[in-house]
N, C-alpha and C positions, 0 to 999 in steps of 0.2 A: 578540456574534454567537453563532449556534448552529453548533457544529462537529460533524461526524462524522469520526472518525479511524479508519482501519483499520490493523492492526499484526500482525506475526508471519507465520508461514508458514501454508499450507493443507496438508492431508494427504489424499491420494487412496488409498483402501484397495485392497489386493490380495486380502486374506483377513481373517479376524477379528484377526490379530496383526501383519500386515505392511502397509506403506503406502509410497507414493512422496511425497517431500517435498523441502524445500530447507533451507539453513543459516540462514535468517533467525532472529534472536534476538528481534525485536520491540522492541529498545532504542530505535531511532529513533522509531518510532510512539508508543511510550509516553512518550518525552521530549516529543514534540510535544503530546500530550494534556495532560501536566502543565504545559507552558508556556502553553497556551491557558487552562487553569483558573486559573493564577496571574495571568493578565491579565484575569480576570473573565468569561471566556466560558463558555457552557454547552457541555458536551462529552459526546458519546456515543462510547465506544471499542468498536469491534468487533474482537475479538482472536482470532487463531488460537492454537494450543497453544504457550505460552511458559512460562518459569520466572521470571516477574516479578510483583511486587506491583502490583495495580491502583491507579491514582492515586486519591487521596481525592476525593470529590465528582464523580467521573465515573460516568455510567451505562454499565455494562459488559455487552456482549453477546458471548458466546463462540460460536465456530463452529469447524468442523473442515475441511470441504471447500469448494472454490470455489463449488459450487452453494449451499451453506448461506450463504456470504458474500453471494452475489448476492441471495438471499431476504431476508437481514437488511438489506441496503442498500435494497431496495425499500421496506421498512417505515420505516427510520430516516431516509431522506432526504426523506420527505414534507414535513417542516417544518424544513429546515436551510438555513443560509446558505453554509456552506463544507464541502466534502467533501475530505478529505486521504487519498488512496489510497496509504498507505505499506506495506500488506501485500504480501508476496511470494506471489503467487497461482500455483498450478500451471498450467502451459500444457497439460499432457496428463494423462489419467487412463486407467486400464485399461478396456478395452471390457467386460470382465466381472469380477465380484468373486466369489471363491469363498466359499461359505457356511460351509465348514469349513477349518481350517488345511491348507494344501497340504503334501503330503509332500515332503521334500527330494529333488530329482531326482538321479539318478545320472549323467545326461548333460546336455549343454547344452540349454536350453529357451528358448522365445521367449514374450514377453508382448506382446499386441497393445494398442496405445494409440489413443486418439482425442482430439481437442481437448477440453479442459475449458472450462467457461463463461468467455468473455472478459468478465470482470466490469466492467473499466473501460470498455470500448467499449459494453457494454450499458447502463450507467448514464449515461455522458457523452453518448451519441448520442441518447438519448431526450429528449423535451421536458423542460426543467428550468429552475428559477429559482435555482439555486445555483452557486457558484464551484467548479470542479473542479481540484484539484491532483494530478497524477500523479507517480509516481516511476519513474526509469529506472536500474536497477542494471546497469552495463555493464562490460565488461572491455577494450574498445578503441573508438576513434572515439567517445568519450563524447558530445561536443557534437552531432555530426552525427546519431548514433543517437537522442539525446534529442529533437532537433528533429523528426526523422521520427516518433517516437512521439507527440509533442505534437499533430501534425497528424492522424495516423492515428486517434488515440483521442479527438480533439475536446476536448482539455483547455484550460483557461484558462492553466495554468502547469504546467511540468514541473520536477522537481528531480532532477538526475542526479548519480550518484556512481560512483567507480571501485571495483569489487569484486574487482579482480585483486590488490590489495595486502592483506596480512594485518593491517597495523597500523591500517587504517581500514575502514569499511564493515561488511560482514556479521559479526556477532558481536563486533566490537570496541567499545570505549567511546568512540572518537573517529571523526570523519568529516570530509570536506571535500566541498562540493557546488557544483554550477553550477545556477543558477536561470534558466530561460528562460520569458519571458512570451509570450503569443500574438502580441503586436505586435513580437516579436523582441528586446525588451530583455533583456540578459544580465547577470547578477550572479554574483559568486563569494563564497563564504564559506570562508575559509582553514581549514586543519586545526585542530580544537578538539574539546573534549568534546561529545558529542551533545546534552547538556543546553544547552550554550551555543549550538550551532547551532540547536536547536529554538526557543530564544527569539528569535533573529534571524529565523528562518523565519516564525514566527507574526506578527511585526511586518510583514514584507513581504507575507505572505498577506493580512492584514487590510487593508493599504493598497490593494493591487491589487483585492481583492474588493469593497471599497466603491466603487471606480471602475466596475467592471463591473456590479455590481448596481444602482447608481444609474442607469446608462444603460438597463438593462433595464426599470426601473420607470417610465421617462418615457413 
């Protein structure tokens, strides 16, 4: 199958040296890309800024902002079977970006933000012939919020994890996830190294994607 996997954070600039971002390390997305390659799938990895070595045999596209990620996906999903949206995309961006480094203020100051491109919604709600896997990084009400995101973003499957715990999730080498399919089927993968979880995820994704894509092709 042809996979497109997104990984890592996005960065929204404030000026030439400052930006708004998040703590995503990209480890989960990179592990999924590696697991898909190991299973013999064709993989395009769209990556935000991370400190990881790119998987061998993956086509790697580097991006920085949510808008750049959206543009890359429009091109890369033209001929894919599965999109795995593991990247942690900025929800907001500054309304204006200074062309020069801003001077350090002596007083409190305010930065005005506006919504960044909702990449997952834009891609999943457009006409498509590929299977969409979203990710939900939550700190509370994990399953309920994941189910809500699955419906709101029109995903075929959502993978949720608890990011309130330091030993798993963002930046950690281990994770534990809840997988929810569109039909309500719920599965859990217990705490393990992200590489192990990635292998299980790829198997589940492929099984479910084949069912959905077979129905669409009829």
